N, C-alpha and C positions, 0 to 999 in steps of 0.2 A: 605524434600525430602531425600530419602535414599542415593542417589548418593552423594549429597552435604555433608550429615552427615558423609560419609566415606571418604571425601576429594578427590573424583574421578572427573576428568574433563569429560565433555560430549564426547570429542574426544577419551579419553582413554576407557571409557565404550563402546562407539559405536564400537571401534576397537576390544575390547575383545569379544563383542557379535556378531561381524561379520555383523554389520548393518551400515547404513549411519547415520551421525549426524541428518539429516532431519527425518529419521525414529525414532531415539531416541527421538527427540523433540516431535514427534507425540505421542509416547508412554507416555512421561512425561505429555503431555497435556490431556491424557485420550482419545485420538481419537479412535472412534469405528472402524475406518478403519485399525487399527493396527492388524497385524497377532498375534493371540493368542500365537503361538509358540515363536515369538519374545518377546512378553510381559513376558511370563514365563521365558525365557532365561535371560532377563535383570533382572527380579525380583530375580532369583536365584543368579546371579553374585553379586548383591548388598546386598544379604543376607536377602531378604524379604521372610518370610516363606510362602510356598504355601500349601493350604489345611490344615493349622494348623500343618504342619510338618517342623521341622527345619533341619533335616538331609536328604540329598538327597537319601541315601540308603533307608530310611523309605518311601520316596515318590515313589521309584521304587517298594517297597513291596506293597504299597497301590494301585498302578496301576495294579500290577499283580493280587491282590485280586479282583479288579474290573473286570478285563478281565475274571477271572475264573467265576465270577457271571454271566457275560454276556453270557458266553459259555453255561450256564445252561438254558437260555431262549430259547423258541422255535424260529425257524427261522422266522416264521410269526405268529404274535399274532392276528391280525385282518384280517379275510378273506374278500376278495373283495365282496362288495354287488352287487347284480344283480337287475336290474329293476329300476323303478322310485323312487328316494329318495327325490323328491321335497317337500313332506309333512314333512320331517325331518328338514327343515331349520327353523331357529329362526326368 
């Protein structure tokens, strides 16, 4: 576990991340109910690379590139269908 490998206590990591020890325990167990923001924050604090990027500034640049690409997409890709679509069910 990254926290233990870095000699961090659960109490210290939870305090640094601004979450409760209970929330940290859920993250460490891999609970699906954990907020993805909290998971990313904890991962960043203990030095686990996110998206294959070690430097936080690279992660920011990666996010900006993604946002720029999303901005190029049309607002609506799939127009609403009209009429009966029962025959399209599998």
